[in-house]
C-alpha positions, 0 to 999 in steps of 0.5 A: 103423893097420891093422885086426886080422883076426879069426876070431871068429864071433858065436854066435847065441842059442838064442832066435834059433835058435828063431825060425829053427826056427819057419820050418821047416814040417812036410812033411806039414802045411806050415802048422805049424812043427816048433816048433808041432808040439812035436817040437823038444825042446831047443836048446843049444850044446855047445862050438862045435856046435849041438845040436837034439833032435827027438822024432818024432810016432811012432817010424818016422815017415817024415817025420823024414828030411825034417824033419832035412834041412829043419832042417839046410838052414834053419840052414845058411842062417843060417851054422850049420856045426856041427850035431848033430841028436839024436833023442829017443824018450823021453819019447814025443811027445804031442799035448799038446805042440802049441802053441795056435798050432799047433792053430789052424793045423791047424783053419784048414787043415781038420784038427781038432786034438786036443780032449783032453789025453792026459797028466794031469800032476797024477799023471803018468798017462794020462787015461781015454779017452772018445770025444771030441766033434770039431768040424768044422774047416770049419763048426764043427759038433759033429755029426761021425762017425768014419769010420775010425780011420786018416786020411791018415797014421797019426796022424790019423783020418777024420771026416765032418760031418753038417751040411756033409757034408765029410770031414776029418782029426782029429789023434788025441791020443796 
């Protein structure tokens, strides 16, 4: 008896695709994945095409072209041939979308993660901003000082620790 040839392709689950996307690093901060950064907003199948919705950390983010290419490359490596990358600008990305694992990886990498929640979801309003106490990611000290509101990228501020004297980036909440 002859085996029947089939063109049927088993479509990966969204859960499997999320595992693959968890391996795609942010090009500016390579220790954090695009999932832990919170920029992958949705993954779903539309007929035979995979749709991945991504929200940039801010409009005009120069890393988005690289992120899009890295997502395409990673998924193509797993056999995804039909992919639509959708850019979602609304709602705007917020540091509230960083995962706990992402915040820990930022700290381990030497970038102080945001210390305050930006959006108060109980009333859907922006929280009143006070100067945060930013702990040094190198020694843990709270004796830090803002040096510049802009660090190595526009989404970070530059701080210096008064105890260990090391400068460090702080991922600004927004």
